[in-house]
Structures are given as C-alpha cells and as structure tokens.
C-alpha positions, 0 to 999 in steps of 0.5 A: 208587823211580824218582822218588826216584832222579830227585829225588836226582840232580836235587837233586845236579845243582842243588847242583853247578851252583849251587856253580860259579855262585857261585864266579865272580868276576863278570868273565865276566858283563860280557864279551859274549864269554862269552855267545857261548861259552855260546850255542855250548856250548848249541847244540852240546849241543842239536844233538847231543842232537836229532841223536842222538835223531832218528838213533836213532828213524829207525834203529830204525823202519827196522830194525823195518820191515825185520824185519817185511818183509825183502822191502822192505829195498831200499825202506827202506834207501836213504831211511833212509841219506838221512834219517840223512845229513840229520840229521847235516848239521844237527848239523854245520851247528850245529857250524859256527855255534857255532864262528862265534859263538865267533869274534865 
C-alpha cells in the first residue's frame, strides 16, 4: 500500500513538473542568468534539507544520550550546541553564496 501511494505521488509530481516545463516560451532557456537562478534555488533547497536532517539527527542523538545518562548532560549539551551552530553556519553560507550567484 505504501509503495502504491509513493508511486501515485511521484507520478503526480512528474506530471505537474512537465506541464510547467512545456508551458514556457523558451526565452528563459537562452538567458544564462536563468541557470544561476535555478542553481541558487537548488543550492538553498539542498542546504536547508541537509542542514535540517543534520540538526535533527544531532539533537536526537544528544537527547538520547542525555536520557540514558543524565549525569553526562553537561558534557553532551555543549558540543551539541557547538555542532548545531556549525551546521547552521553552513546553511547560512550556502544562502549567501546563492544570493551572490543571483547577482551575477
């Protein structure tokens, strides 16, 4: 049942994407700036996806470690916050690079 739902959703997404792709008049494909906009959008999307997954796993593991050993809370909490800050800084760095791509 789950595979069928995923298949139907994938098919529906592909139909929506292809309709939008064929609706264009072709002028955007010749503009090099259009590719920079597409690249910037993909970069921001992948950075947000990767950053969100990374932060979720880091927080989950840290909280699981604290739940198993509450005495080690101080030793786990500080590196977790530092790691989350590093992950977030990479996402912000990608955001800045994407905006720089849009300016060219």
